[in-house]
C-alpha positions as CSV (number, residue, x, y, z in Angstrom):
1,M,100.4,132.1,34.2
2,K,100.0,129.5,36.9
3,S,97.8,130.3,39.9
4,P,99.6,130.6,43.2
5,F,97.0,128.2,44.6
6,A,98.1,125.6,42.1
7,R,101.8,126.1,43.0
8,T,100.9,125.8,46.7
9,A,98.9,122.6,46.0
10,L,101.8,121.2,44.0
11,A,104.3,122.0,46.8
12,A,102.1,120.4,49.4
13,S,101.8,117.3,47.2
14,L,105.5,117.0,46.8
15,V,106.1,117.4,50.6
16,A,103.5,114.7,51.2
17,S,105.1,112.4,48.7
18,V,108.6,112.9,50.2
19,Y,107.2,112.3,53.7
20,A,105.4,109.1,52.6
21,A,108.6,107.9,51.0
22,H,110.5,108.4,54.2
23,A,107.9,107.4,56.7
24,A,109.1,104.5,58.8
25,G,107.3,101.2,58.7
26,T,106.4,99.7,62.1
27,T,106.3,96.2,63.6
28,S,104.2,95.1,66.5
29,V,106.3,93.6,69.3
30,S,105.0,91.6,72.2
31,L,106.5,92.7,75.5
32,S,106.1,89.2,77.0
33,K,108.1,87.8,74.1
34,A,110.7,90.5,74.5
35,A,111.1,89.6,78.2
36,D,111.4,85.9,77.4
37,Q,114.2,86.6,74.8
38,A,116.0,89.2,76.9
39,A,119.5,88.5,78.2
40,S,118.9,91.4,80.7
41,I,116.2,93.9,81.5
42,E,116.8,97.4,82.9
43,T,114.0,99.2,84.6
44,R,114.3,102.9,85.3
45,S,111.6,104.8,87.1
46,A,111.1,108.3,88.6
47,K,108.3,109.6,90.8
48,G,108.0,113.0,89.0
49,N,109.5,115.7,86.8
50,G,113.1,116.2,87.9
51,A,113.2,113.3,90.3
52,T,116.3,111.1,90.4
53,P,115.4,107.8,88.6
54,D,115.9,104.5,90.3
55,L,117.5,101.6,88.3
56,F,116.7,97.9,88.8
57,T,118.5,95.4,86.6
58,T,117.8,91.7,86.0
59,H,120.5,89.6,84.2
60,Y,119.5,86.1,82.9
61,Y,122.0,83.2,82.7
62,A,121.8,79.7,81.4
63,G,119.8,77.2,83.4
64,G,117.4,79.8,84.8
65,E,120.0,81.5,86.9
66,M,119.4,85.2,87.6
67,M,121.1,88.2,89.2
68,M,119.0,91.2,90.3
69,A,120.7,94.4,91.3
70,W,119.6,97.9,92.5
71,A,121.7,100.6,94.1
72,D,124.4,98.5,95.9
73,Q,122.0,95.6,96.6
74,Q,122.1,92.2,94.8
75,V,120.2,88.9,94.8
76,L,121.5,85.9,93.0
77,V,119.2,83.0,92.2
78,L,121.0,79.7,91.2
79,C,118.0,77.3,91.2
80,K,114.6,77.0,92.8
81,K,115.9,76.3,96.2
82,S,119.1,78.3,96.1
83,A,119.3,82.1,96.4
84,Y,121.9,84.4,97.9
85,L,121.5,88.0,99.2
86,K,124.1,90.8,99.3
87,L,122.5,93.7,101.0
88,P,125.2,96.0,102.5
89,G,123.9,98.5,105.0
90,M,120.7,96.7,105.7
91,K,119.5,96.9,109.3
92,P,119.2,94.4,110.7
93,A,121.8,92.7,108.6
94,A,120.6,90.0,106.2
95,S,122.6,87.4,108.1
96,E,120.5,88.2,111.2
97,L,117.1,87.7,109.5
98,P,115.1,84.5,109.8
99,L,115.2,82.2,106.7
100,E,111.6,83.0,105.9
101,Q,112.3,86.7,105.7
102,R,115.4,86.1,103.5
103,Q,113.3,84.0,101.2
104,M,110.7,86.8,101.0
105,I,113.4,89.3,100.0
106,G,114.6,87.0,97.2
107,A,111.0,86.5,96.0
108,Q,110.3,90.2,96.0
109,A,113.5,90.9,94.0
110,M,112.4,88.3,91.4
111,M,108.9,89.9,91.2
112,A,110.2,93.5,91.0
113,G,111.7,93.0,87.5
114,Y,108.5,91.3,86.3
115,T,106.0,93.8,87.7
116,S,107.6,96.8,86.0
117,Y,107.2,95.6,82.4
118,A,103.9,93.8,83.2
119,A,102.4,97.1,84.2
120,I,103.4,98.7,80.9
121,A,102.2,95.6,79.0
122,E,98.8,95.9,80.6
123,L,98.7,99.6,79.6
124,V,99.4,98.8,75.9
125,D,97.4,95.6,75.7
126,G,100.6,93.5,75.6
127,S,102.4,95.0,72.6
128,V,104.0,98.1,71.2
129,A,104.7,99.4,67.7
130,V,108.4,99.7,66.9
131,A,109.7,101.7,63.9
132,D,111.8,99.7,61.5
133,D,114.3,102.6,61.1
134,G,114.9,103.0,64.8
135,S,112.9,106.2,65.3
136,E,110.7,106.7,68.3
137,V,107.0,105.7,68.1
138,R,104.7,107.7,70.3
139,S,101.1,106.8,71.4
140,Q,98.6,107.5,74.1
141,A,97.1,105.1,76.6
142,E,94.7,105.1,79.5
143,R,94.3,103.1,82.6
144,P,91.1,103.2,84.7
145,W,91.1,103.8,88.4
146,A,88.2,104.0,90.9
147,Y,87.0,107.4,89.9
148,G,88.3,108.0,86.4
149,T,91.4,107.3,84.3
150,E,95.1,107.9,84.2
151,R,96.6,109.0,80.9
152,Y,100.0,108.2,79.6
153,D,102.3,108.9,76.7
154,V,104.0,105.7,75.6
155,I,107.3,105.9,73.7
156,S,108.8,102.8,72.1
157,Q,112.1,102.5,70.2
158,R,114.5,99.9,68.8
159,L,118.0,101.0,69.8
160,P,121.1,100.6,67.6
161,N,122.3,97.7,69.6
162,G,119.0,95.8,69.1
163,A,117.5,96.5,72.5
164,L,113.9,97.5,72.9
165,R,113.1,100.6,75.0
166,V,109.6,101.4,76.2
167,R,108.7,104.4,78.4
168,A,105.4,105.2,79.9
169,L,105.0,108.8,81.1
170,K,102.0,109.8,83.1
171,T,100.4,113.0,81.7
172,A,97.1,113.3,83.6
173,T,94.9,112.0,86.3
174,V,91.2,112.4,85.4
175,N,88.7,112.3,88.2
176,T,85.1,112.1,87.0
177,A,83.5,112.0,90.4
178,K,82.0,115.1,92.0
179,R,83.1,116.2,95.5
180,S,80.4,116.1,98.1
181,K,78.3,119.2,99.0
182,P,77.1,120.3,102.5
183,G,74.0,118.3,103.4
184,D,74.9,115.2,101.3
185,I,74.0,112.0,103.2
186,F,76.8,110.0,101.6
187,S,80.3,111.3,100.7
188,T,83.0,109.6,98.8
189,D,85.5,112.4,99.4
190,E,87.7,110.4,101.9
191,D,87.7,107.4,99.6
192,Q,88.6,109.5,96.6
193,D,91.5,111.1,98.4
194,A,92.7,107.7,99.6
195,R,92.6,106.3,96.1
196,L,94.3,109.3,94.6
197,S,97.2,109.0,97.1
198,E,97.9,105.5,95.7
199,L,98.4,106.8,92.2
200,G,101.6,108.0,90.6
201,A,102.1,111.7,90.2
202,V,101.7,113.4,86.9
203,G,105.2,113.5,85.4
204,S,106.2,110.2,86.9
205,W,107.5,107.6,84.4
206,T,108.8,104.0,84.0
207,E,111.1,102.9,81.3
208,V,112.0,99.3,80.5
209,T,114.8,98.3,78.2
210,F,115.0,94.7,77.0
211,H,118.6,93.7,76.0
212,T,119.1,90.7,73.8
213,T,123.0,90.7,73.9
214,P,125.4,89.6,75.2
215,R,124.1,86.1,75.7
216,R,125.4,84.6,79.0
217,G,126.3,81.1,80.0
218,E,126.0,80.0,83.6
219,V,127.4,82.0,86.4
220,D,131.1,81.1,86.9
221,P,131.4,78.3,89.4
222,A,134.4,80.1,91.0
223,Y,132.4,83.2,91.6
224,S,133.0,84.0,95.3
225,L,130.0,84.2,97.7
226,K,132.0,85.9,100.4
227,G,129.7,88.5,101.9
228,W,126.6,86.8,100.5
229,V,123.8,85.3,102.7
230,S,122.0,82.2,101.8
231,V,118.2,82.0,102.0
232,T,118.5,78.3,103.1
233,G,121.2,79.0,105.7
234,D,124.2,77.3,104.0
235,S,127.6,78.8,103.9
236,A,128.9,78.0,100.4
237,A,132.2,79.6,99.5
238,N,131.5,79.9,95.8
239,V,128.8,79.3,93.2
240,G,130.0,75.8,92.3
241,E,129.8,74.7,96.0
242,A,126.3,76.4,96.3
243,R,125.1,74.4,93.3
244,R,126.2,71.1,94.9
245,I,124.8,71.9,98.3
246,N,121.4,72.8,97.0
247,G,121.2,70.2,94.3
248,C,121.3,72.7,91.4
249,E,123.4,70.5,89.1
């Protein structure tokens, strides 16, 4: 008669064998390369559990042209010297802003898409593991701050359409500094509080999705620029005219 311990060991061995047979292989993916190859990048972020996420999207076109969009705001970049703003509801209106301020808004929009995935890339040393079968891969990461570390869960996944999704969820803020006591000559309490106020809340998250399709050509020359404001002060009627005025050809 077989021992129940032997049967248990056999069952455990079979389960382990089945799991090993079905365990997904993983591939390391560079986030900078994913960004370079992306046709568009979507960034969603929320300031805490249950908070409504914000969406920021960057679409890339041939010749270095870009369209950034968030809420009902848009920034279109045609070439180095040519960018157009569509910012309904802005006060003062974009058309009333000096050219330097318009240019600053365009530059900030371009940087917004970059900084989101750059922050995650720094957190994971530039790359994430992606499962070959499309399942989620979870890992933990830490980022130092002045008085300790921030802890994150990082989730990466290759979606059925080929896009790469990476989410960083903050799970803890660790403060290793001690609070001051009565009679202490030097106190860092105010500095600690100031630095803490700059950090994201536990439960906040950022998710970046790198889409590789569909590939886009250049923006349609007939695309109307009615309602758009130029950062150089021109008044082009459409994209084709804007390219000619700003020497983008």
